[in-house]
TIDOSE-261533 format. One record per residue (C-alpha): x, y negated, z negated; residue number from 1. Coordinates in nm, 3 decimals, always signed. Last residue first. Layout:
# residues N
(rec (X Y Z) NUM)
...
//
This chain:
# residues 167
(rec (-0.585 +3.298 +1.718) 167)
(rec (-0.396 +2.956 +1.626) 166)
(rec (-0.468 +2.879 +1.286) 165)
(rec (-0.702 +2.539 +1.246) 164)
(rec (-0.448 +2.277 +1.026) 163)
(rec (-0.633 +2.157 +0.730) 162)
(rec (-0.836 +1.922 +0.756) 161)
(rec (-0.687 +1.519 +0.632) 160)
(rec (-0.884 +1.338 +0.359) 159)
(rec (-1.074 +1.015 +0.460) 158)
(rec (-1.167 +0.661 +0.363) 157)
(rec (-1.310 +0.434 +0.557) 156)
(rec (-1.267 +0.135 +0.809) 155)
(rec (-1.286 +0.340 +1.122) 154)
(rec (-0.962 +0.554 +1.002) 153)
(rec (-0.788 +0.524 +0.626) 152)
(rec (-0.611 +0.837 +0.522) 151)
(rec (-0.577 +0.949 +0.131) 150)
(rec (-0.255 +1.202 +0.149) 149)
(rec (-0.251 +1.581 +0.050) 148)
(rec (-0.083 +1.657 -0.249) 147)
(rec (+0.171 +2.002 -0.188) 146)
(rec (+0.462 +1.721 -0.134) 145)
(rec (+0.477 +1.557 -0.387) 144)
(rec (+0.667 +1.282 -0.378) 143)
(rec (+1.008 +1.089 -0.526) 142)
(rec (+1.195 +0.808 -0.511) 141)
(rec (+1.451 +0.538 -0.644) 140)
(rec (+1.614 +0.229 -0.525) 139)
(rec (+1.429 +0.159 -0.168) 138)
(rec (+1.483 -0.261 -0.056) 137)
(rec (+1.118 -0.343 +0.032) 136)
(rec (+1.060 -0.593 +0.335) 135)
(rec (+0.733 -0.835 +0.312) 134)
(rec (+0.611 -0.899 +0.659) 133)
(rec (+0.436 -1.230 +0.565) 132)
(rec (+0.037 -1.236 +0.674) 131)
(rec (-0.148 -1.445 +0.851) 130)
(rec (+0.036 -1.526 +1.107) 129)
(rec (+0.380 -1.326 +0.996) 128)
(rec (+0.580 -1.482 +0.797) 127)
(rec (+0.912 -1.324 +0.720) 126)
(rec (+0.955 -1.204 +0.357) 125)
(rec (+1.294 -1.022 +0.243) 124)
(rec (+1.444 -0.761 +0.029) 123)
(rec (+1.229 -0.724 -0.260) 122)
(rec (+1.280 -0.475 -0.510) 121)
(rec (+1.176 -0.112 -0.480) 120)
(rec (+1.074 +0.107 -0.712) 119)
(rec (+0.879 +0.368 -0.435) 118)
(rec (+0.612 +0.651 -0.448) 117)
(rec (+0.495 +0.993 -0.313) 116)
(rec (+0.210 +1.183 -0.334) 115)
(rec (+0.023 +0.945 -0.624) 114)
(rec (-0.064 +1.132 -0.925) 113)
(rec (-0.023 +0.849 -1.157) 112)
(rec (-0.019 +0.535 -0.991) 111)
(rec (+0.321 +0.302 -1.010) 110)
(rec (+0.424 +0.023 -1.198) 109)
(rec (+0.740 -0.106 -1.190) 108)
(rec (+0.887 -0.274 -1.516) 107)
(rec (+1.301 -0.149 -1.379) 106)
(rec (+1.228 +0.074 -1.767) 105)
(rec (+0.913 +0.240 -1.526) 104)
(rec (+0.593 +0.167 -1.573) 103)
(rec (+0.273 +0.455 -1.556) 102)
(rec (-0.051 +0.456 -1.415) 101)
(rec (-0.440 +0.584 -1.437) 100)
(rec (-0.650 +0.423 -1.315) 99)
(rec (-0.958 +0.288 -1.510) 98)
(rec (-0.826 -0.052 -1.616) 97)
(rec (-0.564 -0.133 -1.345) 96)
(rec (-0.822 -0.414 -1.147) 95)
(rec (-0.885 -0.538 -1.456) 94)
(rec (-0.901 -0.926 -1.266) 93)
(rec (-1.137 -0.882 -0.961) 92)
(rec (-1.031 -0.889 -0.620) 91)
(rec (-1.106 -0.499 -0.500) 90)
(rec (-0.797 -0.263 -0.341) 89)
(rec (-0.688 -0.196 -0.711) 88)
(rec (-1.072 -0.045 -0.760) 87)
(rec (-1.087 +0.076 -0.381) 86)
(rec (-0.726 +0.234 -0.463) 85)
(rec (-0.793 +0.395 -0.734) 84)
(rec (-1.173 +0.549 -0.668) 83)
(rec (-0.961 +0.658 -0.350) 82)
(rec (-0.748 +0.841 -0.609) 81)
(rec (-0.765 +1.206 -0.480) 80)
(rec (-0.694 +1.206 -0.103) 79)
(rec (-0.283 +1.136 -0.270) 78)
(rec (-0.244 +0.691 -0.217) 77)
(rec (+0.143 +0.599 -0.179) 76)
(rec (+0.251 +0.433 -0.429) 75)
(rec (+0.457 +0.117 -0.413) 74)
(rec (+0.632 -0.010 -0.704) 73)
(rec (+0.755 -0.327 -0.784) 72)
(rec (+1.144 -0.414 -0.991) 71)
(rec (+1.295 -0.761 -1.012) 70)
(rec (+1.013 -0.941 -0.980) 69)
(rec (+0.946 -1.234 -0.827) 68)
(rec (+0.694 -1.128 -0.570) 67)
(rec (+0.465 -0.989 -0.762) 66)
(rec (+0.310 -1.288 -0.901) 65)
(rec (+0.279 -1.440 -0.574) 64)
(rec (+0.145 -1.142 -0.418) 63)
(rec (-0.145 -1.135 -0.672) 62)
(rec (-0.340 -1.424 -0.496) 61)
(rec (-0.397 -1.282 -0.229) 60)
(rec (-0.503 -1.467 +0.081) 59)
(rec (-0.162 -1.515 +0.335) 58)
(rec (-0.199 -1.206 +0.325) 57)
(rec (+0.057 -0.939 +0.283) 56)
(rec (+0.268 -0.610 +0.495) 55)
(rec (+0.371 -0.367 +0.396) 54)
(rec (+0.751 -0.301 +0.404) 53)
(rec (+1.016 +0.012 +0.357) 52)
(rec (+1.412 -0.041 +0.355) 51)
(rec (+1.655 +0.256 +0.307) 50)
(rec (+1.988 +0.109 +0.397) 49)
(rec (+2.000 +0.299 +0.534) 48)
(rec (+1.774 +0.496 +0.645) 47)
(rec (+1.522 +0.241 +0.760) 46)
(rec (+1.137 +0.063 +0.798) 45)
(rec (+0.898 +0.300 +0.615) 44)
(rec (+0.587 +0.143 +0.669) 43)
(rec (+0.306 +0.033 +0.442) 42)
(rec (+0.007 -0.123 +0.620) 41)
(rec (-0.279 +0.023 +0.498) 40)
(rec (-0.235 -0.213 +0.155) 39)
(rec (-0.405 -0.203 -0.222) 38)
(rec (-0.235 -0.493 -0.490) 37)
(rec (-0.118 -0.516 -0.792) 36)
(rec (-0.084 -0.624 -1.198) 35)
(rec (-0.021 -0.403 -1.470) 34)
(rec (+0.017 -0.576 -1.801) 33)
(rec (+0.327 -0.678 -2.004) 32)
(rec (+0.338 -1.050 -1.881) 31)
(rec (+0.362 -0.915 -1.476) 30)
(rec (+0.420 -0.510 -1.464) 29)
(rec (+0.458 -0.394 -1.078) 28)
(rec (+0.249 -0.293 -0.840) 27)
(rec (+0.223 -0.246 -0.421) 26)
(rec (-0.051 +0.020 -0.419) 25)
(rec (-0.105 +0.212 -0.146) 24)
(rec (-0.286 +0.353 +0.128) 23)
(rec (-0.246 +0.575 +0.435) 22)
(rec (-0.287 +0.437 +0.817) 21)
(rec (-0.526 +0.605 +1.078) 20)
(rec (-0.467 +0.395 +1.385) 19)
(rec (-0.857 +0.260 +1.530) 18)
(rec (-0.914 +0.023 +1.256) 17)
(rec (-0.690 -0.181 +1.444) 16)
(rec (-0.958 -0.226 +1.693) 15)
(rec (-1.252 -0.285 +1.535) 14)
(rec (-1.070 -0.554 +1.270) 13)
(rec (-0.941 -0.686 +1.628) 12)
(rec (-1.281 -0.658 +1.777) 11)
(rec (-1.501 -0.786 +1.401) 10)
(rec (-1.174 -1.082 +1.374) 9)
(rec (-1.326 -1.179 +1.770) 8)
(rec (-1.065 -1.224 +1.980) 7)
(rec (-1.057 -1.466 +2.282) 6)
(rec (-1.194 -1.327 +2.648) 5)
(rec (-0.894 -1.330 +2.927) 4)
(rec (-0.988 -0.968 +2.993) 3)
(rec (-1.318 -0.872 +2.808) 2)
(rec (-1.386 -0.742 +2.516) 1)
//
């Protein structure tokens, strides 16, 4: 790419993909059934009040069904959950068919075995280009610190290697 040239979507994806991220599942019960989306844009926003965010594409047909729920779960996927991330990220009606999950009393859907999870409510939605930045208030959360995360980088999934020990 040269300066001043129009940015093409493929160039943006390639360069955006140079920044490693985790993969999260944003999900809740809709008419008693799990509904959710995969998001690689999960970010911690604030400690006081406790806020996190994800970016959701305007083309999503699932987000409009989730955004009015009183509680929404966010599960940060572990290295062992690549198949679950691919399945929930696909545009298919049975995204949760083979993915173990649980519902909270508030109606959040959380992926079983995820190394971190949050039970949230929508605080605000901010339009940003072809996406919305969704800010969530955290009501409950937990972590399994010994479960390694799933990492998305360069268009693919990766696992973290333990750090090399200095001699």
